[in-house]
Structure formats: structure tokens, C-alpha cells
C-alpha positions as CSV (number, residue, x, y, z in Angstrom):
1,X,-135.0,-12.2,-65.8
2,X,-132.0,-11.0,-68.4
3,X,-132.0,-7.5,-68.6
4,X,-133.1,-5.5,-65.2
5,X,-131.6,-2.4,-63.0
6,X,-131.1,-2.8,-59.1
7,X,-129.7,-0.5,-56.0
8,X,-126.2,-1.3,-54.7
9,X,-125.2,-1.6,-51.4
10,X,-124.2,1.6,-51.2
11,X,-127.5,2.8,-53.2
12,X,-129.6,0.9,-50.3
13,X,-127.8,2.4,-47.4
14,X,-128.0,6.3,-48.8
15,X,-132.1,5.7,-49.3
16,X,-132.3,4.3,-46.2
17,X,-130.8,7.1,-44.6
18,X,-132.2,9.8,-46.3
19,X,-135.8,8.2,-45.4
20,X,-135.2,8.1,-41.9
21,X,-133.6,11.5,-42.0
22,X,-136.2,13.3,-44.3
23,X,-132.9,14.3,-46.5
24,X,-132.8,13.4,-50.3
25,X,-129.9,12.1,-52.2
26,X,-129.3,14.0,-55.6
27,X,-129.2,11.4,-58.6
28,X,-126.9,13.6,-60.9
29,X,-124.9,11.6,-63.5
30,X,-125.3,8.5,-65.6
31,X,-122.6,6.4,-66.9
32,X,-122.6,3.6,-69.7
33,X,-120.3,0.6,-70.5
34,X,-119.7,-2.2,-72.5
35,X,-119.4,-4.8,-69.8
36,X,-115.6,-5.9,-71.0
37,X,-117.0,-7.5,-74.0
38,X,-119.5,-9.2,-72.7
39,X,-123.2,-9.0,-71.5
40,X,-122.5,-8.3,-67.3
41,X,-124.9,-9.2,-64.6
42,X,-125.5,-6.5,-62.2
43,X,-124.4,-6.8,-58.4
44,X,-125.4,-5.0,-55.9
45,X,-121.8,-5.0,-54.2
46,X,-120.4,-3.2,-57.2
47,X,-119.0,0.3,-56.5
48,X,-118.6,0.8,-60.4
49,X,-119.2,-0.3,-63.8
50,X,-116.9,-3.4,-65.4
51,X,-115.7,-0.9,-68.0
52,X,-117.0,2.6,-68.2
53,X,-117.3,4.2,-71.6
54,X,-119.0,7.6,-70.8
55,X,-120.5,9.3,-68.0
56,X,-122.7,12.5,-68.0
57,X,-125.2,14.5,-66.5
58,X,-128.6,13.2,-66.9
59,X,-131.3,14.6,-69.2
60,X,-134.4,13.5,-67.3
61,X,-135.3,11.8,-63.7
62,X,-138.7,11.3,-62.8
63,X,-141.4,8.9,-60.9
64,X,-143.2,6.7,-62.9
65,X,-146.8,7.7,-62.4
66,X,-148.3,4.2,-63.3
67,X,-145.8,2.7,-60.6
68,X,-144.8,4.9,-57.7
69,X,-142.1,3.3,-56.4
70,X,-140.4,3.5,-59.7
71,X,-137.7,6.0,-60.5
72,X,-136.8,6.7,-64.0
73,X,-133.6,7.9,-65.5
74,X,-132.8,9.1,-68.9
75,X,-129.7,10.4,-70.9
76,X,-129.1,11.0,-74.4
77,X,-125.9,10.5,-75.9
78,X,-125.3,13.0,-78.8
79,X,-124.4,11.6,-82.6
80,X,-120.5,12.8,-82.2
81,X,-119.7,10.4,-79.4
82,X,-119.6,6.8,-79.5
83,X,-117.2,4.0,-81.3
84,X,-118.2,1.4,-78.7
85,X,-120.7,-1.1,-77.3
86,X,-123.2,-0.3,-74.7
87,X,-124.0,-3.5,-72.0
88,X,-124.0,-1.8,-68.7
89,X,-125.5,1.2,-67.1
90,X,-125.1,3.0,-63.5
91,X,-126.5,6.0,-61.7
92,X,-124.5,8.0,-59.7
93,X,-125.3,10.8,-56.8
94,X,-123.4,14.1,-56.6
95,X,-120.5,12.8,-54.8
96,X,-119.9,10.0,-57.3
97,X,-121.7,7.2,-55.4
98,X,-122.8,4.2,-57.8
99,X,-126.3,3.9,-56.7
100,X,-128.0,2.0,-59.1
101,X,-126.4,-0.5,-61.7
102,X,-128.0,-2.2,-64.6
103,X,-127.8,-4.3,-68.2
104,X,-129.7,-3.6,-71.0
105,X,-129.5,-5.5,-74.6
106,X,-126.2,-5.1,-76.3
107,X,-126.2,-2.2,-79.0
108,X,-123.0,-0.7,-80.4
109,X,-123.3,3.2,-80.6
110,X,-121.4,4.4,-83.7
111,X,-119.9,8.3,-84.2
112,X,-120.1,10.4,-87.2
113,X,-116.3,9.4,-88.3
114,X,-117.1,5.9,-88.7
115,X,-119.6,6.8,-91.4
116,X,-122.6,6.2,-89.5
117,X,-124.2,8.3,-86.5
118,X,-127.4,8.3,-84.5
119,X,-128.6,10.0,-81.1
120,X,-129.1,7.2,-78.6
121,X,-131.4,7.6,-75.7
122,X,-130.5,5.4,-72.5
123,X,-133.3,5.1,-70.0
124,X,-132.9,3.1,-66.9
125,X,-136.0,2.2,-63.9
126,X,-135.2,1.4,-60.4
127,X,-137.1,0.7,-57.8
128,X,-136.9,2.5,-54.4
129,X,-139.3,1.6,-51.2
130,X,-139.5,5.7,-50.7
131,X,-139.6,7.7,-53.9
132,X,-139.8,11.0,-52.0
133,X,-136.0,10.3,-51.0
134,X,-134.8,11.0,-54.6
135,X,-134.2,14.4,-55.8
136,X,-136.1,15.0,-59.0
137,X,-134.6,18.3,-59.8
138,X,-132.3,18.8,-62.7
139,X,-129.6,21.0,-63.1
140,X,-129.6,22.4,-66.7
141,X,-126.7,24.3,-66.3
142,X,-124.3,21.0,-66.4
143,X,-126.7,18.9,-69.0
144,X,-125.0,19.3,-71.9
145,X,-127.2,17.0,-74.4
146,X,-130.3,18.4,-72.1
147,X,-129.6,21.9,-73.6
148,X,-130.9,20.8,-76.7
149,X,-133.9,19.1,-75.7
150,X,-135.1,21.7,-73.5
151,X,-134.6,23.9,-76.7
152,X,-136.6,21.9,-78.5
153,X,-139.5,22.0,-75.8
154,X,-139.2,25.5,-75.5
155,X,-139.2,26.3,-78.8
156,X,-142.6,24.3,-79.4
157,X,-144.6,27.1,-78.0
158,X,-145.0,30.4,-79.6
159,X,-146.2,33.5,-77.8
160,X,-149.5,35.3,-78.6
161,X,-147.5,38.5,-80.0
162,X,-146.5,36.1,-83.0
163,X,-149.9,35.8,-83.9
164,X,-150.6,38.2,-86.9
165,X,-153.5,40.1,-88.5
166,X,-151.7,40.5,-92.3
167,X,-149.8,38.7,-94.6
168,X,-146.2,38.4,-94.8
169,X,-142.8,36.7,-95.1
170,X,-142.2,35.3,-92.1
171,X,-141.9,31.2,-91.8
172,X,-142.7,31.0,-87.5
173,X,-145.6,33.5,-87.1
174,X,-149.2,32.8,-87.8
175,X,-152.4,34.3,-88.7
176,X,-155.1,34.9,-86.9
177,X,-158.3,33.2,-88.7
178,X,-159.7,36.8,-89.0
179,X,-156.5,38.1,-90.8
180,X,-156.6,34.6,-93.3
181,X,-160.5,35.2,-94.0
182,X,-159.9,38.8,-94.9
183,X,-156.8,38.0,-97.1
184,X,-158.7,35.4,-99.1
185,X,-162.1,37.2,-99.3
186,X,-160.0,39.1,-102.4
187,X,-158.2,36.1,-103.8
188,X,-160.6,33.2,-103.8
189,X,-164.1,31.8,-103.1
190,X,-164.7,32.3,-99.1
191,X,-164.9,29.1,-96.8
192,X,-164.3,27.7,-94.0
193,X,-160.9,27.1,-94.5
194,X,-159.8,26.9,-90.7
195,X,-161.9,25.8,-87.9
196,X,-162.4,28.4,-85.0
197,X,-161.8,25.4,-82.7
198,X,-158.3,25.2,-84.0
199,X,-157.6,29.3,-83.6
200,X,-159.3,29.1,-80.6
201,X,-157.1,26.7,-78.7
202,X,-154.0,28.2,-80.3
203,X,-154.7,32.0,-79.2
204,X,-155.8,31.1,-76.1
205,X,-152.3,30.7,-74.6
206,X,-149.5,28.9,-76.8
207,X,-149.6,27.2,-80.1
208,X,-147.5,24.0,-80.4
209,X,-144.7,24.6,-83.3
210,X,-145.7,20.9,-84.7
211,X,-149.1,22.4,-85.5
212,X,-147.5,25.1,-87.6
213,X,-147.2,24.2,-91.4
214,X,-146.4,25.8,-94.6
215,X,-148.8,24.5,-97.1
216,X,-152.8,24.5,-97.5
217,X,-154.9,21.2,-96.4
218,X,-157.5,19.7,-94.8
219,X,-156.6,19.4,-91.3
220,X,-159.0,21.2,-88.6
221,X,-155.9,21.2,-86.1
222,X,-153.2,22.7,-87.7
223,X,-152.5,26.6,-88.7
224,X,-150.8,27.6,-91.4
225,X,-147.5,29.8,-90.8
226,X,-147.4,33.6,-92.7
227,X,-145.3,32.5,-95.2
228,X,-147.5,29.8,-96.3
229,X,-150.3,31.6,-96.1
230,X,-148.7,34.5,-98.6
231,X,-147.5,31.7,-100.9
232,X,-150.8,30.2,-100.9
233,X,-152.4,33.7,-102.0
234,X,-149.7,34.1,-104.3
235,X,-150.8,30.6,-106.1
236,X,-153.9,31.3,-105.7
237,X,-153.2,34.1,-108.7
238,X,-150.2,32.5,-110.1
239,X,-150.7,32.2,-114.0
240,X,-149.1,28.8,-113.8
241,X,-151.6,27.7,-111.6
242,X,-154.8,29.4,-113.4
243,X,-153.1,28.6,-117.1
244,X,-150.8,25.5,-117.2
245,X,-149.3,24.5,-120.1
246,X,-151.6,22.9,-122.4
247,X,-155.0,24.6,-121.3
248,X,-157.4,26.0,-123.9
249,X,-158.8,29.3,-123.5
250,X,-161.5,31.2,-125.4
251,X,-162.5,34.6,-126.3
252,X,-165.2,36.2,-127.3
253,X,-163.4,39.4,-128.9
254,X,-160.1,39.5,-130.8
255,X,-157.4,38.7,-127.6
256,X,-153.8,37.7,-127.7
257,X,-153.0,35.8,-124.5
258,X,-149.2,36.0,-125.5
259,X,-149.8,40.0,-124.8
260,X,-152.3,39.3,-122.0
261,X,-149.7,37.2,-120.1
262,X,-145.9,37.9,-120.6
263,X,-143.2,35.5,-120.2
264,X,-145.8,33.2,-121.5
265,X,-146.4,31.5,-124.9
266,X,-149.7,30.7,-126.6
267,X,-150.4,29.3,-130.1
268,X,-153.7,29.9,-131.9
269,X,-155.8,26.8,-132.5
270,X,-156.3,27.7,-136.0
271,X,-159.1,29.4,-138.5
272,X,-162.5,27.8,-139.3
273,X,-162.1,25.1,-137.9
274,X,-164.5,22.8,-135.2
275,X,-163.5,21.1,-132.2
276,X,-163.7,17.4,-131.9
277,X,-162.6,15.8,-128.7
278,X,-159.7,13.4,-128.4
279,X,-158.8,10.0,-127.5
280,X,-159.0,9.4,-123.5
281,X,-155.1,8.7,-123.8
282,X,-154.2,11.9,-125.5
283,X,-152.7,10.2,-128.2
284,X,-154.2,12.2,-130.8
285,X,-154.2,15.5,-129.5
286,X,-154.1,18.2,-132.0
287,X,-154.3,15.9,-135.1
288,X,-156.6,17.8,-137.9
289,X,-158.9,16.8,-140.6
290,X,-162.2,17.0,-142.0
291,X,-164.1,19.4,-144.6
292,X,-166.8,21.6,-144.6
293,X,-167.8,20.3,-148.1
294,X,-167.7,17.0,-149.9
295,X,-167.9,15.5,-153.4
296,X,-170.0,12.5,-153.8
297,X,-168.7,10.0,-156.1
298,X,-170.5,7.6,-157.8
299,X,-169.7,4.5,-155.4
300,X,-171.1,6.5,-152.9
301,X,-174.7,6.5,-154.4
302,X,-176.8,3.4,-153.7
303,X,-177.3,1.3,-157.1
304,X,-180.3,2.7,-158.7
305,X,-182.4,3.3,-162.2
306,X,-185.2,5.8,-163.5
307,X,-188.3,4.3,-165.0
308,X,-190.8,6.3,-166.5
309,X,-194.3,5.8,-168.6
310,X,-196.2,8.2,-171.2
311,X,-199.2,8.3,-173.3
312,X,-199.2,10.9,-176.5
313,X,-201.7,13.3,-177.1
314,X,-205.4,12.3,-178.8
315,X,-205.2,13.7,-182.4
316,X,-207.8,13.0,-185.4
317,X,-206.1,12.8,-188.5
318,X,-209.3,12.6,-190.4
319,X,-209.9,10.7,-193.8
320,X,-207.1,10.4,-196.2
321,X,-206.8,9.2,-200.0
322,X,-204.5,7.5,-201.6
323,X,-202.9,8.7,-204.9
324,X,-204.8,8.1,-208.4
325,X,-202.3,5.1,-209.7
326,X,-202.4,1.5,-210.5
327,X,-203.9,0.9,-214.2
328,X,-203.7,-3.1,-213.9
329,X,-205.6,-6.0,-214.8
330,X,-206.0,-9.7,-213.3
331,X,-205.4,-13.2,-215.0
332,X,-207.3,-16.2,-213.7
333,X,-208.0,-19.8,-214.7
334,X,-211.1,-20.6,-216.3
335,X,-212.9,-22.5,-218.4
336,X,-214.3,-21.9,-222.4
337,X,-217.1,-23.5,-224.7
338,X,-215.3,-26.1,-226.9
339,X,-215.6,-24.6,-230.9
340,X,-216.0,-28.1,-231.9
341,X,-218.2,-26.5,-235.0
342,X,-215.0,-24.4,-235.4
343,X,-212.7,-27.7,-236.4
344,X,-215.5,-28.8,-238.4
345,X,-216.2,-31.9,-236.1
346,X,-219.0,-33.0,-234.9
347,X,-220.2,-33.6,-231.0
348,X,-222.3,-32.0,-228.0
349,X,-221.9,-28.4,-228.8
350,X,-222.4,-27.6,-224.8
351,X,-219.0,-28.9,-223.9
352,X,-216.3,-26.8,-222.2
353,X,-212.4,-27.1,-221.8
354,X,-209.9,-25.0,-219.5
355,X,-208.8,-22.0,-220.4
356,X,-206.7,-18.9,-219.0
357,X,-208.4,-15.8,-219.2
358,X,-207.6,-11.8,-218.3
359,X,-210.1,-9.8,-216.3
360,X,-210.6,-6.1,-218.1
361,X,-208.2,-3.2,-217.5
362,X,-209.3,-1.6,-214.1
363,X,-207.7,1.9,-214.9
364,X,-205.9,4.7,-212.5
365,X,-207.6,4.5,-209.1
366,X,-207.5,5.9,-205.5
367,X,-208.8,4.5,-202.1
368,X,-209.9,6.1,-198.9
369,X,-208.5,5.3,-195.6
370,X,-210.0,6.5,-191.8
371,X,-207.6,6.9,-189.3
372,X,-209.6,8.1,-186.9
373,X,-208.7,9.9,-183.3
374,X,-206.2,7.9,-181.1
375,X,-202.8,7.8,-179.1
376,X,-199.8,6.0,-178.5
377,X,-198.1,4.3,-175.0
378,X,-194.3,5.4,-174.7
379,X,-191.8,3.4,-172.4
380,X,-188.0,3.5,-171.6
381,X,-185.1,4.5,-169.5
382,X,-184.0,8.5,-168.9
383,X,-180.4,9.4,-169.8
384,X,-177.9,10.7,-167.0
385,X,-178.0,13.9,-165.2
386,X,-176.2,16.1,-162.4
387,X,-173.3,18.3,-162.7
388,X,-171.0,16.7,-159.7
389,X,-170.7,19.9,-157.4
390,X,-169.7,19.9,-153.6
391,X,-172.3,19.6,-151.1
392,X,-171.8,22.1,-147.9
393,X,-172.2,20.1,-144.7
394,X,-171.1,22.7,-142.5
395,X,-173.2,22.7,-139.0
396,X,-174.6,26.0,-137.4
397,X,-171.7,27.8,-135.7
398,X,-170.4,30.6,-133.7
399,X,-167.0,31.4,-134.3
400,X,-164.5,32.5,-131.2
401,X,-161.1,33.3,-131.1
402,X,-159.3,29.9,-129.5
403,X,-155.5,30.1,-128.1
404,X,-153.8,26.6,-126.0
405,X,-150.4,27.2,-124.2
406,X,-147.3,25.7,-125.4
407,X,-144.6,27.0,-122.9
């Protein structure tokens, strides 16, 4: 075993004597040393440490509840002492006799002047045959480092007088469950914000100060200080909590939040605008666009034409006559008898020969034309029409006044 603690010869003698006589030895001081620069091995013949660096009153001394023959001694070295190594420890009685000696893992104890400091706790465990022979009482009047510890332990408790029924500014007083409930009834929705068990535990006797917090939360064991509750109540109606910068509010009346909430600045969203949600990352917040009316262009219409067919009405024009004109005759090719006897010749009197002939004159005349009732079919393409006016695309709406906070 590399590290251990044992009784010195003087220590064994004093414990045996106290056990035989029914008296007690009072272990009152603990000393630490640097072992002369190396890790020492405890020796029962020692009457002092090899190189003692500090001796002071013990902070605590008690019997190990799991090992009845072991006595545990503890000392606290404050942060303003140090500048040396700790390798050995010794326990002394009220007469300055070394009762037990031990070694421990080497550790350097700095002091604040070196730029670093810490509170060092040294604990030594030694075995005796009868722990009843060892006085376990500590005199706090001579334990300088223990005073802070005792005060710390005492300050962990509070008196019932510190439990108040109303809000206030004290950071150490607490408010009863009834007091908190009544205070919150007018400030925020009623709810089981503090468990009955937690308050009963504290109100029955003492409340550990580590259970007092100054902010709201979900713990069922902790309580909120008077100051914490007061601040929580103020925040419950704080304008910056209710309406942080960037929030949008709506009114169904002519209201101006710049007047309603002094020391804040609001911007009107805009007249005759509808709301469109921005991107989830907020990159296009407060951008504007769109219109209540549009004008269609020819390019926005599908390609198309218009065809039609029709029939005229039926009308009887009756019988019509042409004008009287056209006196004329017609020529034609024919044959005539050969006038043989006219030439003084002989021959067949019935002989014919070709000859061009003319008809007689027909004279001026007219013709009758019967038209009769009839109709006509008509087809084609219509001409262009339309005036190009804007189209109103406004949705059904209700108007409200909208503002957003800018600072």
C-alpha cells in the first residue's frame, strides 16, 4: 500500500491508556508537510513530521459509520495559504503530541500571489481499537477555517419568519404557496406552478437555501425567492415580453401603439394591402408586390379564332322583264336552186347550189325572267373586338389596422 495513515507509538500508548482509564484523548490539530522534497513512508516512531509547513485546528472529526474503528479527521486550507507541496499529514492532541501520521498523493498548494489559488481539503483516516477513547468534539472558537464552513452550513437554513405572504424585493425571503397563488391570479393563468409537497416540506421546519431559486422553472422541490417572484410578476406584464421587437398586432379600431405603449416604436404595415406569408428563414420579410387589378395582353390569351355561318332571309322577287331592244337578223349558210334558165343554159331545173342567206329582221323585243323566292348562305371570320380594360381581381376582404414593432 503506497498511501496510508497509522498511529504512532505515542498515539497507541495514549489511546490504550485512555481506554483503560475510561478517559478520552482530544485530537485538536492537523499538520501538513512536504516530506523534505520526497514522498515519505509513515513510521510509528515519528514524533513530528519530516518537514512541517502548516499546523492548524481540525475542521471536523468523526467516526466512520460504515467502519466503527475508523476515525476521520478533516482540515480545510484556505486559498490565501500555500506555496509548497503536500506529501505528509499528522494529527496532534491538545498537548501537541503526534498521535497519527500518514502520507498522501503529492499535490502542490498554490497561493493567490502566484496567480492561482484554491481551497484544499485534507482528510486523514486512522484506525483505533476503541473509538470511544477519542474525543469527537471540535471547539469552533479556535478553528479559523471552520468558521466559514459552520456559517455556510448555518446559512443553508432559514427560519419560518422568512416565509412571506406578499411580494417584495428580498432575495432571501420566500413566499408561501398561497401568497404566490394569490399574486399570480391577477397576473397570469391559474395553474399548479408550485407543488404542495415542496411548500409543506419547507414550511414544516426549515428550508435549505440551495432550494431557493430566483427564476421560474419546472422543479417541484425548489422555491422561488421573494425577489424572483416579484420579477416574474413584472415580466408577466412587461411590454417587451408581451410585444417583442418584430411582433405584429391588429386593431379593429383606429389605434396607434406608439401612443398606447410609450417608449416603443411601431410602423404601420401599409394601406390597402393583403398579407402573404414570408419564407420560413425570414429572408423576404416586408417585401411588397402584387396588384388589385391586371390588364391581360394578347400573349396571355390562348391562341383562338371565331367562325360563323348564316343564311339570308327568303324573299320573292317575282317575274321580271328585260327592256325592249335588240332588233337583229341572222345569216346562215344554205342552198338555192341553180338558175340555169337564167344563164340560158340547159340542164336539170331542180339542181341546187350553196348560198349564204339572211333571216328577216326580228325587231325590238323583251324577255320575261322568273326569279322565284330564294336565299343565300354566308360564311367568314369576325373582326377584332374588346377595349383592353383592367380586370379587378380583389378577393372578398375585411379591413383591419396593422402595426409591427421596430424598436
